[in-house]
C-alpha positions in Angstrom: 0.0 0.0 0.0 1.4 3.3 -1.1 1.5 6.4 1.2 -1.8 8.1 1.3 -1.8 11.7 0.0 -4.0 14.3 1.7 -5.0 15.6 -1.7 -6.7 12.3 -2.6 -8.3 12.1 0.8 -9.9 15.5 0.4 -11.8 14.2 -2.7 -13.3 11.2 -0.9 -16.7 11.2 0.9 -16.7 11.1 4.7 -17.7 7.5 5.0 -14.9 6.4 2.9 -12.3 8.5 5.0 -13.8 6.9 8.2 -13.4 3.4 6.7 -9.8 4.3 5.6 -8.9 5.4 9.2 -10.5 2.2 10.7 -8.5 0.1 8.2 -5.3 1.9 8.9 -5.7 1.6 12.7 -6.5 -2.1 12.4 -3.4 -2.8 10.3 -1.3 -0.7 12.7 -2.5 -2.6 15.8 -1.9 -6.0 14.0 1.6 -5.1 12.9 2.6 -3.5 16.1 1.2 -6.3 18.2 3.0 -9.0 16.1 6.2 -7.0 16.3 5.9 -6.7 20.1 5.3 -10.4 20.6 8.2 -11.2 18.3 6.1 -13.1 15.7 7.7 -10.9 12.9 10.7 -8.7 13.0 10.0 -5.1 13.6 9.1 -3.5 10.4 9.8 0.0 11.6 9.4 1.5 8.2 6.0 0.0 7.6 4.8 1.0 11.2 6.0 4.6 10.7 4.3 4.8 7.2 1.0 3.7 8.7 1.3 6.2 11.6 1.8 9.1 9.1 -1.1 7.9 7.0 -3.3 7.9 10.1 -2.1 11.4 10.9 -2.9 12.6 7.3 -6.5 11.0 7.5 -7.1 12.7 11.0 -5.8 16.0 9.6 -8.3 15.9 6.7 -11.0 14.8 9.0 -10.4 17.8 11.2 -10.2 20.3 8.4 -13.5 19.0 7.0 -15.2 18.8 10.4 -15.8 15.0 10.1 -16.2 13.3 13.4 -14.4 10.0 14.1 
């Protein structure tokens, strides 16, 4: 999955943005949990990218006044 661009998010409807946020948070918790338990080696780059994507989604949501 490529990095999410705020420009692309601004074109999406609010429900799609909420779903994107939910998907990113689910993926982040799974990867972080697996890394914490030692199931997979820490993929710091992927974790960092997902955290930045979550921040971009939240920024667009706040700009547009969309509730979580």
